C-alpha positions, 0 to 999 in steps of 0.5 A: 467638113466645116460647122456654122457653130465653128467661129474659128473656122468662119473667122479664119474663111472671112479673113480669106475672102477678105483677103483675096478681095484685097489683093485682087483690089490691088493687083488692080491698082497695080495694072492701072499704074505700074510700078514707080509711083510714091506709096501715097498715089497706090493709098489713094487708088487702093481706096478708091478700089476698096470703095468701088468693092463696098469694102469699108477701110480706115486710113492713116489710122493712130496707131498708140504704143502702150507702155507699162500700162500708159497708151502714148502717140508715138506717131505711127500710123497704119496705112490701111485697115480693111473691115476693121479686121485687116491690116494693109501695110503698103510700100514702094520698095526694092525688096520686102525686108525683115524689118517690113514684116516685123513692123506688120507684125508689131502693127498687128499685135498693138492694133489687137488684129489677126490679119494684116498684108504688105503690099509692095507696089515696086515690083513688075508684077504684083502677086510676085514678091509684091504680097506678103500676108501674116496671120497672128 
């Protein structure tokens, strides 16, 4: 039973619902385009699809690295942040590797977000091997 006062549960449900919407948008883009394009093309089309679904997002968000109390611009950029809460890391690679997962976890930590998705568009079917969800 879910208690309406339980913000932790509500937060998890919200993120779950939001990630489902994002994955649905990514599947729509992948169905239309298929694999083999540049990451930038998928980003452009995914952002269009997110707009059509009335989800807010920011693209290529600068991600400073904090080191010994100072925020440093090291040139890192988050591909997309949806609804100011879910980080999307877009890939066009043969296989997702542990380094991709480590990158997303680091971005979540540095950006102080809890939920992230890696979307690999270079697969035959996005739902099989193309989506990885991570929660901090």
